[in-house]
N, C-alpha and C positions, 0 to 999 in steps of 0.2 A: 341299372337305370340311373340316369343322371338327374339330380335335383335341379329344379328350376332355379336360375340365379335370382337373387333378390333384386327387384327393380330399385334403381337409385331413388332416394328421397328427393322430392322436388325442392329446389332452392327457393326460399322466400326472398326474392330480390327486394321487395318492398321493405321488409324488415331489416335486411342488410343495409339498405340505403338509409333507413331511419337511424340505425345504429351508428353508421359512419358520420352522419351529421352531429349526433349527440356526442360522439367521441371527440370530434373536432371542437365542439363547444367545451368539453371537459378540459381538453388540452389548453384552449385559449384561457379558461379560467385559472388553470394551474400556473400559467405564465403571467397572470395578472391583467390580462387583456379583456376586461369585463365588457367593453363595448362590442368587441369582436364576438365574444361568447353570446351576448344577447342578440346580435345580428343573426348568428347561426341558429339560435333557438327560435327566433321569429321565422326564419326560413323554414325550419322544421314544422313549426305550427301552420305555415302557409301551405306547404306540401302535404302534410299529414295531419289535418286538424283532428281526426279521430284515430290517429295511428296507434299501433300496439304499444309504443313507447311514450305516448303522450303524458302519462303520469310521471315518468322519469324526467321528461322535458320540464314539466311544471316544478319539480323539486330543483332541478338545475337552475331554472329561472330564479327561484327564490334565493338560491345560493349566489347567483350572479348579482342580484340586487343587494344582498348583504355585503358582498365583496366591493360593490360600488359605493357603499355607505348609505344606501337607500333603505334604511331599516324599516320605516313605516310602510313603504310600499311592499317590502318583503313580507311583513306581517299580514298585510291585507291579502297578498297573493297566497300565503300559507292558509289563511282562514278560508279563502275561496276553494283551495284544494281540499281542505278538510271537509267542507260541505259537499263537494262533488264526489269525494272518495272516502267516506267515513270508515271503511274497513280496509283501507289500503295498507299493504305491508311496508309502504314507504313512510308512514306516519312517524315511526321512531326516528328515522333519519332526519325528517323535517323538524321534529321537536329538538333534536340534537343541534341542528343548524341554528335554530332560533335561541336555544339555550346558551349558545356560545356568544350571543350578543349582549348578555347581561353583564 
């Protein structure tokens, strides 16, 4: 008797699209294009306001603010993130970003 083939796992197109936008923002940041990175992050927020990767988006936005020299705004955004996600696994990364500004 033949075993039934395992059905293919559904592709989460929404998550893939979210990831694509965030990766483009990361690349822009790595190139020093903070305005472009922030535009991509705003686009992500508009398309996926409660997306699976919204916490990552928030941390990238803090990083982009720091890269643009907008330290006070970055600290405020980080504080908002900490209040919204007090148990996030991204808090150490956020703390490391902010610690690099001292």
